[in-house]
NUKOL-188123 format. One record per residue (C-alpha): x negated, y negated, z; residue number from 1; residue in one letter. Coordinates in Angstrom, 3 decimals. Each point is the difference from the previous one (the first is absolute). Layout:
N
{{X Y Z} NUM "a"}
...
// end
This chain:
33
{{-8.224 -13.235 18.383} 1 "m"}
{{1.627 -1.890 -2.847} 2 "h"}
{{-2.545 1.347 -2.484} 3 "q"}
{{0.728 3.569 1.067} 4 "w"}
{{3.722 -0.698 -0.418} 5 "d"}
{{-0.582 -1.059 -3.581} 6 "r"}
{{-2.110 3.094 -0.674} 7 "k"}
{{2.665 2.268 1.489} 8 "a"}
{{2.770 -1.528 -2.116} 9 "s"}
{{-2.246 0.282 -3.071} 10 "f"}
{{-0.597 3.692 0.688} 11 "l"}
{{3.717 0.523 0.500} 12 "k"}
{{0.724 -1.662 -3.340} 13 "c"}
{{-2.714 2.069 -1.670} 14 "l"}
{{1.453 3.214 1.403} 15 "a"}
{{3.459 -0.951 -1.261} 16 "r"}
{{-1.422 -0.743 -3.450} 17 "l"}
{{-1.911 3.257 -0.245} 18 "s"}
{{3.084 1.875 1.225} 19 "f"}
{{2.160 -1.578 -2.713} 20 "a"}
{{-2.696 0.742 -2.580} 21 "f"}
{{-0.133 3.658 1.029} 22 "n"}
{{3.785 0.210 -0.080} 23 "q"}
{{0.011 -1.336 -3.562} 24 "k"}
{{-2.771 2.403 -1.008} 25 "k"}
{{1.884 2.955 1.486} 26 "d"}
{{3.171 -1.132 -1.751} 27 "y"}
{{-1.727 -0.037 -3.370} 28 "h"}
{{-1.560 3.398 0.710} 29 "l"}
{{3.321 1.600 0.900} 30 "h"}
{{2.113 -1.793 -2.581} 31 "y"}
{{-2.042 -0.428 -3.200} 32 "p"}
{{1.681 -1.903 -2.783} 33 "k"}
// end
């Protein structure tokens, strides 16, 4: 049970990271320097 908890929190963190990365990518696409 504890191991699955760790995996779930890891996946949640990964999703948050990829979401932030995509947000940044979209930002650069829409607002080029």
